[in-house]
VMD Tcl script that draws the C-alpha trace (Angstrom):
set ca {
  {48.34 -6.58 43.84}
  {51.83 -7.93 43.21}
  {54.43 -5.58 41.76}
  {55.62 -6.60 38.30}
  {59.25 -5.69 37.73}
  {59.80 -4.63 34.15}
  {62.93 -5.61 32.29}
  {65.05 -2.47 31.82}
  {64.63 -1.32 28.23}
  {68.34 -0.70 27.84}
  {69.08 -4.34 28.73}
  {66.85 -5.91 26.10}
  {69.26 -5.72 23.12}
  {72.01 -7.35 25.17}
  {69.63 -10.08 26.34}
  {68.76 -10.95 22.75}
  {72.44 -10.85 21.77}
  {73.28 -13.27 24.56}
  {70.56 -15.61 23.34}
  {72.10 -15.45 19.88}
  {75.51 -16.33 21.28}
  {74.00 -19.33 23.03}
  {72.33 -20.45 19.83}
  {75.59 -20.11 17.92}
  {77.30 -22.41 20.43}
  {74.76 -25.06 19.48}
  {73.61 -26.40 22.85}
  {69.91 -26.14 21.94}
  {70.43 -28.30 18.87}
  {71.15 -31.33 21.04}
  {68.01 -33.46 21.32}
  {68.77 -34.61 24.85}
  {69.08 -30.97 25.93}
  {65.71 -30.15 24.36}
  {64.03 -33.09 26.10}
  {65.53 -32.08 29.42}
  {64.23 -28.52 29.02}
  {60.78 -29.78 28.05}
  {60.74 -31.99 31.13}
  {61.74 -28.98 33.24}
  {58.94 -26.88 31.76}
  {56.51 -29.67 32.55}
  {57.80 -29.78 36.14}
  {57.23 -26.03 36.42}
  {53.57 -26.52 35.51}
  {53.07 -29.49 37.82}
  {55.04 -28.29 40.84}
  {53.50 -24.81 40.67}
  {49.94 -25.76 39.76}
  {48.63 -24.09 42.92}
  {50.69 -20.94 42.33}
  {49.55 -20.73 38.72}
  {45.91 -21.26 39.70}
  {46.17 -18.59 42.38}
  {47.70 -16.10 39.95}
  {45.01 -16.79 37.35}
  {42.31 -16.34 39.98}
  {43.78 -12.99 41.01}
  {44.06 -11.83 37.41}
  {40.78 -13.14 36.00}
  {38.84 -14.70 38.88}
  {39.45 -17.90 36.95}
  {38.23 -21.02 38.74}
  {40.83 -23.69 39.43}
  {39.02 -26.09 37.10}
  {39.16 -23.58 34.25}
  {42.83 -22.99 35.06}
  {43.56 -26.70 34.76}
  {41.38 -27.41 31.72}
  {42.13 -24.25 29.77}
  {45.72 -23.56 30.75}
  {47.95 -25.95 32.68}
  {46.94 -29.37 31.38}
  {47.42 -28.36 27.75}
  {51.04 -27.33 28.37}
  {51.80 -30.53 30.27}
  {50.24 -32.64 27.52}
  {52.21 -30.81 24.83}
  {55.48 -31.33 26.71}
  {54.77 -35.06 26.96}
  {53.97 -35.25 23.25}
  {57.15 -33.46 22.22}
  {59.39 -35.54 24.47}
  {57.86 -38.75 23.13}
  {57.97 -37.75 19.46}
  {61.02 -35.49 19.25}
  {63.36 -38.08 17.73}
  {60.89 -38.65 14.90}
  {60.06 -34.99 14.38}
  {63.69 -33.86 14.32}
  {64.92 -36.63 12.02}
  {65.90 -35.64 8.50}
  {63.52 -37.06 5.90}
  {64.44 -38.36 2.46}
  {62.58 -37.25 -0.65}
  {61.58 -39.23 -3.72}
  {63.78 -37.91 -6.50}
  {62.18 -36.76 -9.74}
  {65.16 -35.59 -11.82}
  {66.89 -38.56 -13.47}
  {70.31 -36.95 -13.33}
  {70.07 -37.10 -9.52}
  {69.12 -40.78 -9.41}
  {72.30 -41.83 -7.59}
  {72.30 -38.90 -5.17}
  {70.89 -38.44 -1.69}
  {68.17 -35.84 -1.14}
  {66.83 -35.00 2.27}
  {65.12 -32.32 4.33}
  {66.99 -31.40 7.48}
  {64.92 -30.11 10.40}
  {66.83 -27.14 11.79}
  {65.90 -24.47 14.36}
  {65.25 -20.95 13.14}
  {67.54 -19.38 15.74}
  {66.43 -16.91 18.39}
  {62.66 -16.51 18.37}
  {60.33 -14.14 20.21}
  {57.05 -15.35 21.69}
  {54.54 -12.74 22.87}
  {51.69 -14.11 24.99}
  {48.18 -12.84 25.68}
  {46.48 -11.82 28.92}
  {43.30 -13.91 28.61}
  {45.09 -17.27 28.79}
  {48.48 -16.12 30.07}
  {49.84 -19.63 30.61}
  {48.38 -21.53 27.67}
  {48.90 -18.91 24.96}
  {52.46 -18.19 26.08}
  {53.84 -21.58 27.02}
  {52.25 -23.77 24.33}
  {54.27 -22.05 21.58}
  {57.28 -22.07 23.92}
  {57.01 -25.87 23.98}
  {57.18 -25.98 20.19}
  {60.10 -23.56 20.05}
  {62.09 -25.54 22.63}
  {61.39 -28.82 20.82}
  {62.58 -27.31 17.54}
  {65.88 -26.26 19.14}
  {65.52 -22.49 19.29}
  {66.57 -19.95 21.89}
  {63.60 -17.90 23.06}
  {62.75 -14.40 24.25}
  {59.58 -15.05 26.27}
  {57.28 -12.04 26.70}
  {54.26 -12.52 29.01}
  {51.37 -10.06 28.85}
  {51.72 -7.42 31.55}
  {47.92 -7.13 31.75}
  {47.70 -10.41 33.66}
  {50.13 -9.00 36.16}
  {50.11 -11.79 38.74}
  {50.74 -14.50 36.17}
  {53.43 -12.44 34.43}
  {55.19 -11.89 37.76}
  {55.07 -15.61 38.53}
  {56.51 -16.52 35.13}
  {59.27 -13.95 35.39}
  {60.23 -14.99 38.90}
  {59.88 -18.78 38.79}
  {60.21 -20.03 35.21}
  {63.94 -19.11 34.98}
  {64.52 -21.50 37.89}
  {63.46 -24.34 35.59}
  {64.72 -23.39 32.13}
  {68.34 -22.83 31.11}
  {68.89 -19.08 31.45}
  {71.46 -19.12 28.68}
  {68.86 -20.18 26.13}
  {65.55 -18.82 27.42}
  {64.93 -15.32 28.77}
  {61.72 -13.89 30.23}
  {61.21 -10.23 29.36}
  {58.50 -8.41 31.30}
  {57.16 -4.99 30.47}
  {54.59 -2.95 28.59}
  {54.69 -0.97 25.33}
  {58.25 0.47 25.58}
  {59.74 -2.91 26.44}
  {57.77 -4.72 23.74}
  {58.68 -2.07 21.18}
  {62.37 -2.43 21.96}
  {62.09 -6.21 21.85}
  {60.51 -6.11 18.40}
  {63.32 -3.90 17.12}
  {65.74 -6.81 17.53}
  {66.44 -9.38 14.83}
  {64.74 -12.76 15.30}
  {64.39 -15.98 13.38}
  {60.64 -15.96 14.03}
  {58.09 -13.89 15.94}
  {55.00 -15.52 17.41}
  {52.26 -13.17 18.63}
  {48.86 -13.86 20.17}
  {46.47 -10.95 20.66}
  {44.33 -8.48 18.73}
  {44.62 -7.48 15.11}
  {45.66 -3.89 15.81}
  {48.79 -4.97 17.68}
  {49.22 -7.78 15.16}
  {49.75 -5.15 12.46}
  {52.36 -3.45 14.64}
  {54.16 -6.76 15.15}
  {54.09 -7.52 11.44}
  {55.38 -4.06 10.57}
  {58.29 -4.47 12.98}
  {59.03 -7.93 11.60}
  {59.09 -6.58 8.05}
  {62.14 -4.44 8.84}
  {64.21 -7.62 9.19}
  {62.07 -9.80 6.88}
  {61.28 -11.94 9.91}
  {58.60 -14.62 9.49}
  {55.65 -14.27 11.85}
  {52.82 -16.30 13.27}
  {49.82 -14.19 14.25}
  {47.09 -15.74 16.37}
  {44.39 -13.07 16.40}
  {40.62 -13.29 16.72}
  {37.40 -11.98 15.22}
  {33.68 -12.47 15.54}
  {33.26 -16.24 15.70}
  {29.62 -17.12 14.89}
  {27.53 -19.98 16.23}
  {24.82 -21.13 13.83}
  {21.97 -23.07 15.42}
  {19.99 -25.05 12.86}
  {16.30 -25.88 13.48}
  {17.13 -29.58 13.83}
  {19.69 -29.04 16.62}
  {19.20 -30.47 20.09}
  {18.43 -27.20 21.87}
  {19.16 -28.50 25.35}
  {22.63 -29.78 24.43}
  {23.21 -26.71 22.27}
  {22.43 -24.34 25.14}
  {24.75 -26.18 27.54}
  {27.70 -26.40 25.16}
  {27.30 -23.00 23.57}
  {27.01 -21.09 26.85}
  {29.85 -23.08 28.40}
  {32.11 -21.89 25.60}
  {30.76 -18.35 25.67}
  {31.07 -17.72 29.41}
  {34.22 -19.77 30.01}
  {36.76 -17.21 31.27}
  {33.93 -14.63 31.24}
  {33.85 -14.63 27.46}
  {37.48 -13.56 27.17}
  {38.49 -16.28 24.74}
  {39.67 -15.66 21.18}
  {37.45 -18.48 19.90}
  {34.45 -17.81 22.15}
  {31.12 -17.75 20.29}
  {30.73 -14.05 19.52}
  {27.12 -14.16 18.34}
  {24.40 -16.70 17.62}
  {22.44 -17.05 14.39}
  {19.11 -18.85 14.61}
  {15.83 -18.87 12.69}
  {13.25 -16.33 13.83}
  {10.83 -19.08 14.81}
  {13.38 -20.66 17.18}
  {14.58 -17.57 19.07}
  {12.24 -17.84 22.03}
  {12.93 -21.55 22.36}
  {16.66 -20.85 22.45}
  {16.33 -17.99 24.96}
  {14.31 -20.21 27.30}
  {17.03 -22.88 27.08}
  {19.72 -20.24 27.71}
  {17.94 -18.89 30.77}
  {17.66 -22.38 32.24}
  {21.33 -23.20 31.63}
  {22.67 -19.93 33.08}
  {20.66 -20.56 36.24}
  {22.04 -24.10 36.35}
  {25.64 -22.97 35.82}
  {25.86 -19.87 38.00}
  {22.76 -19.71 40.21}
  {20.40 -16.80 40.71}
  {23.30 -14.40 41.30}
  {26.32 -15.23 39.09}
  {28.35 -12.55 40.89}
  {28.48 -14.84 43.91}
  {29.43 -17.91 41.88}
  {33.03 -19.09 42.18}
  {32.60 -20.69 38.77}
  {32.16 -17.36 37.00}
  {35.11 -15.17 36.05}
  {35.71 -11.44 35.88}
  {36.76 -8.93 33.27}
  {40.51 -8.49 33.44}
  {40.67 -4.73 34.19}
  {38.71 -1.47 34.23}
  {39.67 -0.63 30.66}
  {38.05 -3.79 29.34}
  {35.11 -3.36 31.72}
  {34.43 0.16 30.48}
  {34.57 -1.01 26.87}
  {31.99 -3.73 27.54}
  {29.83 -1.45 29.70}
  {29.77 1.07 26.86}
  {28.57 -1.66 24.51}
  {25.77 -2.52 26.94}
  {24.76 1.13 27.31}
  {24.30 1.46 23.54}
  {21.79 -1.40 23.49}
  {18.04 -1.00 23.74}
  {17.35 -2.12 27.31}
  {14.40 -4.16 26.06}
  {16.77 -6.28 23.98}
  {18.70 -7.48 27.06}
  {16.68 -10.63 27.69}
  {19.12 -12.20 30.18}
  {21.61 -10.51 32.50}
  {22.97 -7.03 31.93}
  {23.90 -6.41 35.59}
  {27.39 -5.09 36.19}
  {29.69 -3.87 38.98}
  {32.77 -1.86 38.05}
  {34.41 -2.23 41.46}
  {34.22 -6.01 41.09}
  {34.93 -5.99 37.32}
  {31.73 -8.00 37.03}
  {29.45 -8.20 34.03}
  {26.68 -10.77 34.29}
  {26.22 -13.49 31.68}
  {24.20 -11.47 29.19}
  {22.06 -12.45 26.22}
  {20.78 -9.82 23.80}
  {17.93 -10.50 21.36}
  {17.05 -9.75 18.68}
  {20.08 -8.04 17.15}
  {20.60 -6.87 13.58}
  {23.91 -7.24 11.76}
  {24.09 -3.45 11.42}
  {23.94 -2.84 15.19}
  {27.04 -1.53 16.99}
  {27.42 -4.74 19.00}
  {27.92 -6.64 15.72}
  {30.77 -4.54 14.35}
  {33.74 -5.62 16.48}
  {34.74 -8.68 18.47}
  {32.94 -8.53 21.83}
  {35.52 -10.43 23.90}
  {33.34 -10.54 26.97}
  {30.20 -12.15 28.45}
  {27.67 -10.58 26.09}
  {25.95 -12.83 23.55}
  {23.81 -11.32 20.77}
  {21.23 -13.42 18.92}
  {20.71 -12.63 15.23}
  {17.44 -13.88 13.69}
  {17.37 -15.22 10.12}
  {14.73 -16.71 7.86}
  {16.84 -19.75 6.93}
  {20.34 -21.22 6.87}
  {21.15 -19.57 3.54}
  {20.75 -16.18 5.18}
  {22.93 -17.38 8.05}
  {25.67 -18.22 5.56}
  {25.30 -14.79 3.94}
  {25.79 -13.08 7.32}
  {28.92 -15.09 8.10}
  {30.40 -14.36 4.68}
  {29.62 -10.64 4.97}
  {32.22 -10.34 7.71}
  {35.94 -11.08 7.97}
  {36.88 -14.74 8.21}
  {36.54 -15.65 11.90}
  {38.96 -17.65 13.99}
  {36.25 -20.25 14.64}
  {32.87 -21.22 13.25}
  {30.37 -23.25 15.28}
  {27.45 -25.14 13.80}
  {24.81 -26.92 15.86}
  {22.88 -29.43 13.78}
  {22.10 -33.14 13.76}
  {22.06 -33.21 9.97}
  {25.33 -33.91 8.17}
  {23.81 -32.38 5.05}
  {23.09 -29.14 6.92}
  {26.42 -28.68 8.65}
  {28.46 -29.79 5.63}
  {26.57 -27.30 3.48}
  {27.45 -24.52 5.93}
  {31.09 -25.60 6.15}
  {31.37 -25.85 2.35}
  {30.04 -22.32 1.84}
  {31.97 -20.49 4.58}
  {35.58 -20.01 5.63}
  {37.17 -19.79 9.08}
  {40.36 -20.61 10.92}
  {38.75 -23.67 12.49}
  {35.30 -25.20 12.69}
  {33.45 -27.25 15.26}
  {30.11 -29.01 14.94}
  {27.85 -29.43 17.99}
  {30.22 -27.94 20.57}
  {32.44 -24.94 21.31}
  {36.13 -24.49 22.21}
  {36.92 -28.21 22.24}
  {38.79 -28.15 18.93}
  {41.23 -25.81 20.64}
  {41.89 -28.45 23.29}
  {42.56 -31.16 20.72}
  {46.26 -30.60 20.14}
  {46.40 -33.03 17.21}
  {44.55 -30.37 15.21}
  {46.48 -27.33 13.96}
  {45.11 -24.12 15.45}
  {45.25 -20.82 13.63}
  {43.34 -18.16 11.77}
  {42.81 -17.15 8.18}
  {42.89 -13.64 6.78}
  {42.27 -11.02 9.51}
  {41.90 -13.73 12.17}
  {45.55 -14.69 11.85}
  {48.25 -16.42 9.86}
  {50.13 -19.61 10.54}
  {49.16 -22.29 13.01}
  {50.48 -24.40 15.85}
  {49.73 -27.22 18.32}
  {51.38 -30.63 18.25}
  {53.51 -31.31 15.20}
  {52.52 -27.95 13.69}
  {54.19 -26.18 16.61}
  {57.43 -27.99 15.84}
  {57.10 -27.13 12.15}
  {56.33 -23.47 12.89}
  {59.66 -23.00 14.64}
  {61.63 -25.23 12.27}
  {63.47 -24.38 9.07}
  {63.22 -27.25 6.60}
  {66.63 -27.14 4.98}
  {66.67 -28.80 1.56}
  {69.91 -30.74 1.22}
  {71.45 -32.79 -1.60}
  {74.56 -34.95 -1.39}
  {75.89 -35.59 -4.89}
  {77.68 -38.73 -5.95}
  {81.07 -38.30 -7.64}
  {80.50 -41.38 -9.80}
  {79.70 -41.30 -13.53}
  {81.24 -37.88 -13.99}
  {81.61 -38.54 -17.70}
  {77.82 -38.79 -18.00}
  {77.22 -35.82 -15.72}
  {79.60 -33.85 -17.94}
  {76.86 -33.71 -20.56}
  {75.54 -30.64 -18.74}
  {78.84 -28.74 -19.07}
  {79.67 -26.29 -21.89}
  {80.41 -26.27 -24.71}
  {76.88 -27.41 -25.59}
  {76.10 -29.48 -28.70}
  {73.36 -31.67 -30.15}
  {74.67 -34.86 -28.57}
  {74.65 -33.35 -25.09}
  {71.15 -32.02 -25.65}
  {69.96 -35.45 -26.79}
  {71.45 -37.11 -23.73}
  {70.04 -34.51 -21.34}
  {66.60 -34.73 -22.93}
  {66.63 -38.47 -22.25}
  {67.55 -37.85 -18.61}
  {64.93 -35.16 -18.21}
  {62.00 -36.42 -20.28}
  {62.64 -40.17 -20.49}
  {61.37 -42.03 -23.56}
  {58.19 -40.33 -24.80}
  {55.90 -41.35 -27.65}
  {55.08 -44.68 -29.29}
  {57.13 -47.86 -28.99}
  {58.85 -47.10 -32.26}
  {59.58 -43.58 -31.10}
  {60.95 -44.85 -27.80}
  {63.31 -47.26 -29.60}
  {64.48 -44.54 -31.96}
  {65.08 -42.09 -29.11}
  {66.90 -44.74 -27.10}
  {69.37 -45.58 -29.88}
  {69.94 -41.91 -30.64}
  {70.70 -41.33 -26.98}
  {73.06 -44.32 -26.88}
  {74.95 -43.02 -29.89}
  {75.12 -39.55 -28.38}
  {76.30 -41.01 -25.08}
  {79.19 -42.80 -26.76}
  {80.29 -39.64 -28.50}
  {80.00 -37.60 -25.31}
  {81.89 -40.21 -23.29}
  {84.72 -40.41 -25.75}
  {84.59 -36.72 -26.58}
  {83.88 -37.48 -30.27}
  {82.35 -34.71 -32.32}
  {79.20 -35.56 -34.31}
  {79.52 -35.63 -38.10}
  {78.27 -32.49 -39.74}
  {75.30 -32.97 -41.99}
  {75.66 -31.90 -45.63}
  {71.96 -31.19 -45.84}
}
mol new
graphics top color blue
foreach p $ca { graphics top sphere $p radius 0.5 }
foreach p [lrange $ca 0 end-1] q [lrange $ca 1 end] { graphics top cylinder $p $q radius 0.2 }
display resetview
């Protein structure tokens, strides 16, 4: 295994300070600079496709096709999108004015970078989940502290060694390390912190950010359910559901965590699952190059412990495992009750429980009994059925009749809700996440005598004039005429600084 050189802890504050100095100079605000850096990041992905694929295979036994589909191609596509659309995204936008006193003024929203941002990636998709937000942060004009996950050691080493050859070192720094290095990094002041990982560490990140009132984006996870309605195409459902479940050996934040299906349809679904697993991975998935591995012994032991707690009779497919090879077979468990241990926490591995229900209403109840998931999958050919489920549940994202593919569609914002995360990104949302929308008004110096109605000392004439500017001409036609002439009279007195006559009443 390659040796990952950690960034010295004592150097991290100075690294962040240097990034701040670079930001203050303003080089990252230049659009041509941003486009050049995005093009360089894209070249890194293209020119080192083989190196990236090799590193991912060493870390996760990830097949080259999964590396391309799930990691590299998304970053390249996002770079292309940002380069093509950056002029539009970065352009200040005018607003439609609502306050009459500002009618002659210019109002706009300037798109400005947040400053120095920190992006902390995850080990399960160590290219995608790190570099996709980096694309957005570069496009928005920020300097970046880039922190790969040390768990995917080969990929982290590659990023730390090669990426600085492509990106401007003054503006973008790769920081490698584990808990001490990450802790020190989070102690620094940032304009934004972007973290992808589990909820436990997410709380730590948010606590650290709170010390500086730093905004955060948290991309977390949860138990993403897949509901299979009786009217679903079970052959297509089995292919698409198991593809999403066992892609990257189940180590995907939006992988289907469990399946809900009517009691009468369980055996039919299990038969379809058994057929598809044989089709995908053969009689011995351990020998299949298309099937991944658990990332390390810690994760393997966690999953093995979950298997050991199950009734062996409930393991209807798979269950084989090999610690030396970090291998856990594609496993289906049925039937499972919502109170079982396997249903309490996110599985994050190649184990798929099936929960029987009497109908779709009970399926909805089960989903709503748990924290809002990062994704919800519904398999049904009835718009009435899937819309009813979507209307009565909540999740970060939802996908009908497939799995994972909404994550690949970068025109859709991706993010969680509640415990599954906060904030979102992808495409324009990535740019917005790392952008401060600065409200700006440019006041005209004309008609100062009218504007002066807002200045002290206050009197009835000024109030009449301001009410006209604020509320317009309310009421009936007669009332409008009366208000208009009163305002005109008040305007004349204000303009010529005449005092209104005092009433004797």
